[in-house]
N, C-alpha and C positions, 0 to 999 in steps of 0.2 A: 082142737076141734074134735067133736065126737063123730065117729063113723056111724053110718047106718047100713043095713044090709038091703040090697036091692037085687031082684032077679032080672037079668038081662038076657032076653031071648037070643040076641045075636052072639052072645058069649056062651049061651046055654049053661049059665052058671049064676050063682049068687055071689055078688061082689060087695066089698066094703067100699063105700064112697063117702065123700065129704059134702054134705048139703049146705050150701051157702044160704039157702032159703031160711034156715033156722036162725041165722044171724040177722038176716034182713027182716024177719018177722019180729024179732025182739028189740032191734035197735033201728028206729025209723031213719036215722041219719045215714044208714048204709043201704046201698042198693046195687044192682048189677052195673049201674053207671059209674060207681066209684070204688069198686072192690075187685081186687085181683088176688087169687090164691096161688101160691108157689108150692110146687111139689116135684119130686123126681119120678113120680109114678103117674102117668097120664090118665089111667082109669079113675083116679080120685076126682077127676073133673067131669065125669060122665053126666052128672046132674046139672052142671053149670059149665059147659064146654067153652063158652065165650069168655069166661072169667078165670080160666086156668092158664097158668104159665109154667111150662115144664122147664126145670133146670137140671143140670147134670148132677148125678149123685156125688156126694163127698165120700170117697172110699179111701181106706188105708190112711187115715188122718196122720198117723205117726210118720208116714213116708212122704205124703203129699202136701203137708201143711204149708210149706213155703211156695209151692207151685200153683195152688188153687186160686183162681181169680174170678170164680163164678159170681160170688156175692158183690165183688167190686163192679163187674159188668152190670149186674142187676141194679145196683145203686145208681149207676149212670142212666140206665133205662128209666128208672123211676123219676129221676130228676128231669129227664127229657119230656116225660109225659105228664108232669104234675099239673100243667095248665089245660089239659084236655078236658073238655066238658063232659065227655061220655067215653069211658073206657071200652064200651061195646063197639066203638068204631075202629078199634085197633085190632090188628091180627097178632096176637101174642105168640103164635107159632114161630114167627120170624122176629122176635123181639131183639135179638142180637144184631139184626141188620137195620133196625129202626133209625131213622134220621128225623130230627124235629123239623116241622114245617117252618118255612120262612115266615117272619112276622108279617102280619097283614099290612099291605101297602096303603090301606085306607085309614091308618091311625091318625087321630087328630093331633096337630101340633099345637103346643101351648103358645098363646099370645105373649108377646114380650110384656112384662109387667104383671102377668098372671102368676100369682104365688101358689097356684095349685089347689086352692080351696074352692069349693063349689057353692059357696054362700052367695046369695043374691045381694049385691051391694048397690043396687040401683037407687035406693033411698038414702044412701049414706051421704053425709054432708062433709 
């Protein structure tokens, strides 16, 4: 992803940030509801703070390769949130503590003999 330079008064500095709006503007299937950006530098999320997920940096790969589990934890989180309608409702700052919601108690049970298709068979003979 391309960085852009933005002046932030609170930092009194020009910072490089990653604007997800560029992707959202080019690809209509993506939006803030279904996009998460991973990075080990929090300031890269300044333009899209609700869509940023900070991960630990991978340092000294030659020494820590067998010990690093960050991407495995991240994969579990992504599997847990895959059915969320809107990622904006999640607090990615605490992603490692996320627990999936229990399934809705109001799910419709299938009738016996229902083969699972939704076709109208009322006129079938």
